[in-house]
C-alpha positions in Angstrom: -0.4 -6.9 19.3 1.1 -7.1 15.7 4.9 -7.2 16.6 3.8 -9.3 19.9 3.3 -12.0 17.6 6.7 -12.4 15.7 8.3 -15.0 16.6 12.2 -14.8 18.9 15.2 -15.6 17.1 18.8 -15.9 18.6 21.1 -13.5 16.0 24.8 -12.3 16.4 24.1 -9.1 14.9 28.0 -8.6 15.4 29.3 -12.0 14.1 31.5 -12.1 17.7 29.2 -15.2 18.7 27.3 -13.7 21.3 23.9 -14.4 20.3 20.7 -12.3 21.4 17.0 -12.8 21.7 15.5 -11.1 19.1 12.1 -10.2 17.2 12.3 -11.9 13.8 11.0 -8.7 11.6 11.8 -10.4 8.5 8.8 -12.8 9.5 5.8 -12.0 6.8 2.2 -13.5 6.2 0.0 -12.6 3.9 -3.6 -13.0 3.5 -5.5 -15.7 1.7 -6.2 -14.6 -2.0 -9.5 -16.0 -1.9 -10.1 -13.7 1.8 -9.0 -10.6 -0.5 -10.8 -11.7 -3.4 -14.4 -11.9 -1.9 -16.0 -8.4 -2.1 -18.4 -9.6 0.2 -15.5 -9.4 3.1 -14.3 -6.0 2.7 -15.6 -2.4 1.5 -13.6 0.4 -0.6 -12.6 3.3 1.3 -11.3 6.8 -0.1 -8.7 7.5 2.2 -9.2 11.2 3.2 -6.1 14.2 3.8 -4.3 13.4 6.7 -6.0 10.3 7.9 -3.6 7.2 8.8 -3.9 3.4 9.2 -4.4 3.8 12.7 -6.8 6.4 12.5 -9.0 4.2 10.1 -8.7 1.1 12.2 -9.8 3.1 15.3 -12.6 4.3 13.6 -13.7 0.9 11.9 -12.4 -1.4 14.5 -12.3 0.7 17.6 -9.1 -0.2 18.2 -5.6 2.1 16.6 -3.7 -1.3 16.9 -5.7 -3.1 14.3 -3.5 -0.7 11.7 -2.2 -3.5 10.6 -5.0 -5.1 9.0 -5.5 -2.2 7.3 -2.1 -2.4 5.8 -2.1 -6.2 5.2 -5.7 -6.1 3.3 -4.0 -3.4 0.5 -0.3 -5.0 0.7 1.2 -2.0 2.1 4.6 -3.0 3.4 6.1 0.5 3.3 4.0 3.1 4.7 6.3 5.8 3.6 5.6 4.9 -0.2 2.2 2.6 -0.2 0.4 5.3 1.7 -1.2 8.7 0.5 0.8 11.7 0.8 -0.9 14.5 2.5 -0.8 17.8 0.6 2.1 19.0 2.1 4.2 16.0 1.7 3.0 15.6 -1.8 4.0 19.0 -3.1 7.8 18.7 -1.2 8.0 14.8 -3.1 7.3 16.0 -6.7 8.8 19.3 -6.1 12.2 17.0 -5.0 12.0 14.4 -7.6 11.2 16.6 -10.4 13.3 19.7 -11.6 9.7 20.6 -13.6 6.7 19.3 -12.1 5.2 20.6 -15.4 6.9 18.9 -17.7 6.0 15.9 -19.8 6.5 12.8 -18.1 4.6 10.7 -21.0 2.2 11.0 -23.8 -0.9 8.6 -23.3 -4.2 7.4 -25.8 -7.0 6.1 -25.3 -8.2 2.3 -25.5 -10.5 2.2 -28.7 -11.8 -1.1 -28.0 -13.2 -2.9 -25.0 -13.1 -0.6 -22.0 -12.6 2.6 -23.9 -12.3 4.9 -20.5 -8.7 3.0 -19.9 -5.6 5.1 -21.1 -2.7 3.7 -22.8 1.0 5.1 -22.1 2.6 5.5 -25.4 5.9 6.7 -24.2 7.9 10.1 -23.6 7.4 11.0 -27.9 3.8 11.6 -29.2 5.8 11.0 -32.8 3.8 7.7 -33.8 0.9 9.0 -31.8 0.3 12.8 -32.9 -3.1 13.2 -30.9 -1.8 11.5 -27.9 -2.7 13.6 -24.7 0.2 14.8 -22.6 0.4 13.6 -18.9 2.6 16.1 -17.0 4.7 14.9 -14.2 2.6 16.4 -11.1 -0.5 14.6 -13.2 1.4 11.0 -13.1 2.4 11.3 -9.4 -1.1 13.1 -8.3 -3.0 9.7 -10.1 -0.3 7.5 -8.4 -1.7 9.2 -5.2 -5.5 9.1 -5.9 -4.8 5.3 -6.7 -3.2 4.5 -3.2 -6.1 6.4 -1.6 -8.7 3.5 -3.1 -7.8 1.2 -0.5 -10.1 -2.2 0.9 -11.4 -2.6 4.5 -12.0 -5.8 6.1 -15.5 -5.9 7.3 -15.3 -5.5 11.3 -17.3 -9.1 12.0 -14.1 -10.7 10.2 -11.5 -8.9 12.3 -11.0 -11.5 15.1 -10.9 -14.5 12.6 -7.7 -12.7 11.0 -6.4 -11.8 14.1 -6.2 -15.5 15.2 -5.1 -17.0 11.7 -2.1 -14.1 11.5 -1.2 -15.1 15.7 -1.7 -19.1 14.3 0.5 -18.1 11.2 3.3 -15.9 13.0 3.9 -19.0 15.7 5.0 -21.8 12.8 8.2 -22.5 12.6 8.5 -23.4 8.9 9.8 -20.8 7.0 
């Protein structure tokens, strides 16, 4: 359903004047800010190990083809970098990215006013903040994955409305 809604354009991929009708994959639409900021329209959810957008869409909306709504609600345009990795993928990722996963990634201190649970990254040196805590490469990447696990899911009652609006927006020819 998702790609079927994309408009078709004529495109000359070789530059030889031979135009072919292709799907315009560059066409993008976004959910209205009002929709995403209305807490009554969605629930927060922690993605479980190995869950995919298709699995979540099937479980919540009864249709795995609506996985794009899960992605759209969370501003995910790159499934491989915007979706949480499985444990084996995560271990391979950090092993490939870092020579030493236990090396210092940065130091951080606790914010002293306002929200004191907030941590402030003070950089790769603790010279100015000798009491700063070390955050290793592993801990840094693990926290990023934990943040990716926390997603918003649109209330199923509004799915039909979002699908209809998506189709209407994709029909528009003005870019």
